[in-house]
C-alpha positions as CSV (number, residue, x, y, z in Angstrom):
1,P,92.1,-68.7,-92.6
2,K,92.7,-72.4,-91.9
3,L,89.0,-73.2,-92.2
4,R,88.9,-71.4,-95.5
5,E,91.9,-73.6,-96.7
6,L,90.2,-76.8,-95.5
7,L,86.9,-75.8,-97.2
8,T,88.8,-75.0,-100.4
9,A,90.5,-78.4,-100.3
10,A,87.2,-80.2,-99.6
11,R,85.5,-78.5,-102.5
12,Q,88.5,-79.4,-104.8
13,H,88.1,-83.0,-103.9
14,D,84.3,-83.0,-104.5
15,L,83.4,-83.6,-100.9
16,L,80.1,-82.5,-99.5
17,P,80.4,-79.4,-97.3
18,V,77.4,-79.0,-95.0
19,F,77.1,-75.7,-93.3
20,I,75.2,-75.7,-90.0
21,R,73.9,-72.5,-88.4
22,M,72.0,-71.7,-85.3
23,G,68.6,-70.0,-86.2
24,L,66.5,-68.5,-83.5
25,D,63.5,-66.2,-83.6
26,E,63.2,-62.8,-81.9
27,Q,60.6,-64.1,-79.5
28,G,62.6,-67.1,-78.4
29,L,60.0,-69.6,-79.5
30,Y,62.6,-72.2,-80.2
31,L,64.2,-71.9,-76.7
32,S,63.1,-74.0,-73.8
33,G,63.1,-72.3,-70.4
34,P,66.5,-73.6,-69.2
35,D,68.0,-72.8,-72.6
36,A,66.6,-69.2,-72.7
37,G,68.1,-68.6,-69.2
38,K,71.5,-69.8,-70.3
39,R,71.5,-67.6,-73.3
40,L,70.5,-64.4,-71.4
41,K,73.1,-65.1,-68.8
42,R,75.8,-65.7,-71.5
43,W,75.0,-63.0,-74.0
44,G,72.8,-60.6,-72.3
45,M,70.6,-58.7,-74.9
46,D,72.9,-59.4,-77.9
47,K,71.1,-60.7,-80.9
48,V,73.3,-63.8,-81.2
49,A,71.9,-66.3,-83.7
50,I,68.7,-64.4,-84.2
51,K,67.5,-64.7,-87.8
52,G,68.2,-61.5,-89.8
53,T,71.1,-60.3,-87.5
54,W,74.8,-60.5,-87.9
55,G,75.0,-63.4,-85.5
56,Y,72.8,-65.5,-87.8
57,E,74.9,-64.9,-90.9
58,I,77.7,-67.2,-92.1
59,V,81.0,-65.4,-92.4
60,P,81.2,-64.2,-96.1
61,E,84.7,-65.8,-96.6
62,L,83.2,-69.2,-95.7
63,A,79.8,-68.7,-97.3
64,P,78.2,-71.7,-99.0
65,L,78.4,-71.8,-102.8
66,R,75.3,-72.3,-104.9
67,G,73.9,-75.7,-104.3
68,E,75.8,-76.4,-101.0
69,L,73.7,-77.4,-98.1
70,V,72.8,-75.2,-95.1
71,V,71.2,-77.0,-92.1
72,E,69.5,-74.8,-89.6
73,K,69.6,-75.9,-86.0
74,H,67.9,-74.7,-82.8
75,R,70.0,-76.6,-80.3
76,G,73.7,-77.0,-79.6
77,S,74.2,-80.1,-81.8
78,G,73.9,-80.0,-85.5
79,F,72.1,-83.4,-85.3
80,E,69.4,-82.5,-82.8
81,G,66.1,-81.8,-84.5
82,T,67.7,-81.4,-88.0
83,D,68.1,-83.4,-91.2
84,L,71.9,-83.6,-90.9
85,D,72.0,-87.4,-90.2
86,M,69.6,-88.1,-93.1
87,I,71.7,-85.9,-95.5
88,L,75.0,-87.6,-94.5
89,R,73.6,-91.1,-94.7
90,S,71.7,-90.4,-98.0
91,N,75.0,-89.4,-99.4
92,L,76.8,-92.5,-98.0
93,I,79.0,-90.4,-95.8
94,R,80.6,-92.2,-92.9
95,S,83.3,-89.7,-91.9
96,V,82.8,-86.1,-90.8
97,V,85.4,-83.3,-90.2
98,V,84.0,-81.1,-87.4
99,T,84.8,-77.4,-87.3
100,G,83.0,-74.3,-86.0
101,V,82.2,-72.3,-82.8
102,V,81.7,-72.6,-79.8
103,T,84.4,-75.4,-79.1
104,Q,83.0,-76.5,-75.7
105,G,79.4,-76.0,-76.7
106,C,77.9,-76.5,-80.2
107,V,81.1,-78.0,-81.7
108,D,81.4,-80.5,-78.8
109,A,77.7,-81.4,-78.9
110,T,77.8,-82.0,-82.7
111,L,81.0,-84.0,-82.4
112,R,79.7,-86.2,-79.7
113,D,76.4,-86.8,-81.5
114,A,78.4,-87.7,-84.7
115,V,80.4,-90.2,-82.7
116,N,77.2,-91.6,-81.1
117,A,75.7,-92.0,-84.5
118,D,78.7,-94.1,-85.6
119,Y,80.4,-91.6,-87.8
120,Y,84.2,-91.5,-88.0
121,V,85.0,-88.1,-86.6
122,V,88.0,-85.7,-87.2
123,A,88.2,-82.6,-85.1
124,C,90.4,-79.8,-86.6
125,T,91.7,-77.9,-83.6
126,D,92.7,-74.9,-85.8
127,C,89.2,-74.7,-87.2
128,V,87.3,-74.4,-83.9
129,A,87.1,-71.4,-81.6
130,S,85.6,-70.2,-78.4
131,G,85.2,-66.9,-76.6
132,K,87.0,-68.4,-73.6
133,R,90.5,-69.9,-74.2
134,E,90.4,-72.2,-71.2
135,H,87.1,-73.7,-72.3
136,H,88.4,-74.2,-75.8
137,E,91.5,-75.9,-74.5
138,M,89.6,-78.1,-72.1
139,A,87.2,-79.3,-74.8
140,I,90.2,-80.3,-77.0
141,K,91.8,-82.1,-74.1
142,L,88.6,-84.1,-73.6
143,W,88.5,-85.0,-77.3
144,E,92.1,-86.2,-77.2
145,G,91.2,-88.5,-74.4
146,S,88.0,-89.9,-76.0
147,L,88.5,-90.0,-79.8
148,E,90.6,-92.4,-81.8
149,D,94.3,-91.6,-82.1
150,G,94.9,-89.0,-84.9
151,A,91.2,-87.9,-84.8
152,V,92.1,-84.6,-83.0
153,T,94.4,-82.8,-85.4
154,T,94.9,-79.7,-87.5
155,S,93.6,-78.9,-90.9
156,D,97.1,-78.9,-92.4
157,Q,97.5,-82.5,-91.2
158,V,94.1,-83.5,-92.6
159,I,95.0,-82.0,-96.0
160,A,98.6,-83.4,-95.9
161,A,97.5,-86.9,-94.9
162,G,95.3,-87.0,-98.1
163,A,92.2,-87.6,-96.0
164,L,90.3,-85.3,-98.3
165,H,91.2,-87.6,-101.2
166,L,88.6,-90.2,-100.0
167,R,85.7,-89.4,-102.4
168,V,82.2,-90.7,-101.9
169,H,80.6,-91.7,-105.2
170,A,77.0,-91.8,-103.8
171,R,75.6,-90.2,-106.9
172,A,76.9,-93.1,-109.1
173,C,75.2,-95.7,-107.0
């Protein structure tokens, strides 16, 4: 519900939501040997992130609207091997609000790659989740120790602080 509120607020302020989803094939052609081993150990035979399965779909309540961008990734980070950085830079975006699943995995990898690419990063702790509570909490503690003060916060605080009122007028340039 908090992610839906944040997404609604972003849309109301004409910000660019970019949806990132993991897309794998049935044969595992996108997986390296070490990655395939990790996935089998973690998920067994579940079809998580396989194109055409439930694990590939974006939750209907959070689905992109017509014209909103969906970036498909094949690795943990939303930046690795995708057009995400080009999309953000082409739209003169310097700040990103990171949300999603798995907190200590894909979210953390994307967050750290965003920091390393010189974006200003905000992590919404009530808009990330993990299957393991202790891993989720550990990742958030690490973010609190490594990101700028105030960058690890809640969606309510982001909305209340007016952070979503910062519009990018890239189209007018």
